[in-house]
Structures are given as structure tokens and as C-alpha cells.
C-alpha positions in Angstrom: -16.4 3.3 7.2 -15.7 6.2 4.9 -12.6 8.0 3.9 -13.8 11.0 6.0 -13.3 8.9 9.2 -9.6 9.6 9.0 -7.8 6.3 8.8 -4.6 5.3 10.4 -2.1 3.7 8.0 -0.2 0.6 8.8 1.5 -2.3 7.2 0.7 -5.8 8.2 4.2 -7.0 9.2 4.6 -9.8 6.6 6.5 -9.4 3.4 5.4 -10.7 0.0 6.9 -14.0 -0.8 6.5 -14.8 -4.5 8.7 -17.6 -6.0 10.9 -16.3 -8.7 10.3 -12.7 -7.9 12.5 -11.8 -4.9 12.2 -8.0 -5.6 8.6 -8.2 -4.4 9.8 -9.0 -0.9 10.4 -5.2 -0.5 6.6 -4.9 -0.3 4.1 -6.0 2.3 1.7 -8.9 2.0 -1.2 -6.4 2.5 -2.0 -2.9 3.9 -4.5 -2.1 6.6 -6.3 1.1 7.4 -8.2 1.4 10.6 -10.9 3.9 11.7 -9.9 6.5 14.3 -13.4 6.6 15.7 -14.1 2.8 15.9 -11.3 0.4 15.9 -13.6 -2.5 14.9 -13.7 -1.0 11.4 -10.8 -1.5 9.0 -10.0 -2.0 5.3 -7.5 -4.4 3.8 -5.7 -3.6 0.6 -4.3 -6.5 -1.5 -1.3 -6.1 -3.9 -1.8 -6.8 -7.6 1.4 -8.4 -8.7 0.8 -7.6 -12.4 1.1 -3.8 -11.5 4.8 -4.2 -10.3 7.2 -1.9 -12.2 10.8 -1.1 -11.8 12.5 1.9 -13.4 14.8 4.8 -12.6 15.8 3.3 -9.2 12.2 2.9 -8.1 10.0 -0.1 -7.6 6.2 0.4 -7.6 3.2 -1.8 -7.0 -0.5 -1.0 -6.6 -2.7 -2.4 -3.8 -6.5 -2.4 -4.2 -9.2 -2.4 -1.4 -10.6 -6.0 -1.3 -14.2 -4.7 -1.2 -14.0 -1.4 -3.1 -12.0 -1.3 -6.4 -12.2 2.5 -6.5 -9.9 2.6 -3.4 -6.2 1.9 -4.0 -2.7 2.6 -2.7 0.3 3.0 -4.9 3.4 2.0 -3.0 6.9 2.9 -4.2 10.2 1.7 -2.8 13.6 3.2 -3.5 16.2 0.4 -2.8 19.3 2.6 -2.7 17.7 4.8 0.0 15.6 2.1 1.6 12.7 4.5 1.6 9.0 3.9 0.9 6.4 6.3 -0.4 2.7 5.5 -0.4 -0.2 7.4 -1.8 -3.8 6.5 -1.3 -6.5 7.2 -3.9 -10.2 7.1 -4.0 -11.9 7.3 -7.4 -8.5 8.3 -8.8 -8.3 11.3 -6.5 -5.3 11.5 -4.0 -6.6 11.4 -0.4 -3.3 11.0 1.4 0.4 10.4 1.2 3.0 8.9 3.6 6.8 8.3 3.6 8.9 5.9 5.6 12.3 4.3 6.0 13.6 1.0 7.1 
């Protein structure tokens, strides 16, 4: 399944639960992309806790594809607005962006 297949974006509906780091519960346990052409193909992205940052009213964490480290999603959350922004990269080139609210 390649990036050209046009993936759908979707959170797996389970929040991160990390003892001692309640701010991480604003993010999902993982992210899934699914192929438009064949629903049997999908990619799972796993959060890397060490990438979590918080500054200027924004929390950010990076998710990496579990099988291809050159594919990643940078997910940002704005707590005051309860808004998320996600941007998907492949080989450090932006290939898509999405916004959402609670």
C-alpha cells in the first residue's frame, strides 16, 4: 500500500494512558490509515512519547509508522481551543494535513 493509494485518516478510539503524564491523554493510543481501494490494507502509527513537547499553548507528539520509519504524523493539540492538527510526512515531505475538534 503506497501513499498514492489515498488513505483515509482515523484515530483508533483509545487515549494514551501513561502514569505520571496525564497531558498525554489528549492524544490517541495510535493512528490508522486505510486504503481507499482495498480496505484490507492499512498502516498503524505509534506515538513516540519522547517527542512530546508543550509550548505556546500547543502540545505536540510524533507518531511513526510501525513498519516504515520514513512515514510519520506530527499531531498537535491546542487545549484552550480543544482543537487538533495533524500533518503526515513521508521522507520528511508533507503529504497531507487535517484539523479536528472535540
